[in-house]
C-alpha positions as CSV (number, residue, x, y, z in Angstrom):
1,M,17.9,20.7,-6.9
2,D,20.6,20.6,-4.4
3,K,23.0,17.6,-4.0
4,Y,21.3,16.5,-0.7
5,V,17.9,16.2,-2.4
6,N,19.4,14.3,-5.3
7,M,21.1,11.8,-2.9
8,E,17.8,11.4,-1.0
9,V,15.9,10.6,-4.2
10,D,18.6,8.2,-5.3
11,E,18.4,6.4,-2.0
12,L,14.6,6.2,-2.1
13,V,14.6,4.7,-5.6
14,H,17.5,2.3,-5.2
15,N,17.1,1.2,-1.6
16,I,13.3,1.2,-1.3
17,L,11.3,1.3,-4.5
18,L,13.6,-1.2,-6.3
19,A,13.9,-3.5,-3.2
20,N,12.7,-7.0,-3.8
21,D,10.3,-6.9,-0.9
22,F,8.7,-3.5,-1.8
23,E,5.1,-3.6,-3.1
24,L,4.0,-0.6,-5.1
25,E,0.4,-1.3,-3.9
26,D,1.6,-0.3,-0.4
27,L,1.6,3.3,-1.6
28,L,-2.0,3.3,-2.7
29,G,-3.8,6.0,-0.8
30,F,-0.6,7.4,0.7
31,N,-0.8,10.9,2.1
32,A,2.4,12.5,3.4
33,E,0.7,14.7,5.9
34,T,-1.1,11.7,7.5
35,A,2.1,9.7,7.5
36,I,4.1,12.5,9.2
37,K,1.4,12.9,11.8
38,K,1.5,9.1,12.6
39,M,5.3,9.3,12.9
40,D,5.1,12.3,15.2
41,K,2.5,10.5,17.4
42,S,4.6,7.4,17.5
43,E,7.8,9.3,18.4
44,A,5.9,11.2,21.1
45,A,4.8,7.9,22.6
46,L,8.4,6.7,22.7
47,A,9.7,9.9,24.3
48,P,10.6,9.7,28.0
49,S,7.7,11.0,30.2
50,S,9.8,13.9,31.5
51,L,10.3,15.3,28.0
52,S,6.6,14.9,27.0
53,A,5.5,16.5,30.2
54,D,7.4,19.7,29.3
55,A,5.9,19.9,25.8
């Protein structure tokens, strides 16, 4: 694994999974592909109309 991946995994564990307000149950049914599609859709909705018209 490269150093960047190691740093990202460390950040995920220490800053998210071990956070006091994180609930493991929030990950039940998680699907990365679905989550990425939702993020893409959300980002597209936030994009200026001139940029989305060109896409």
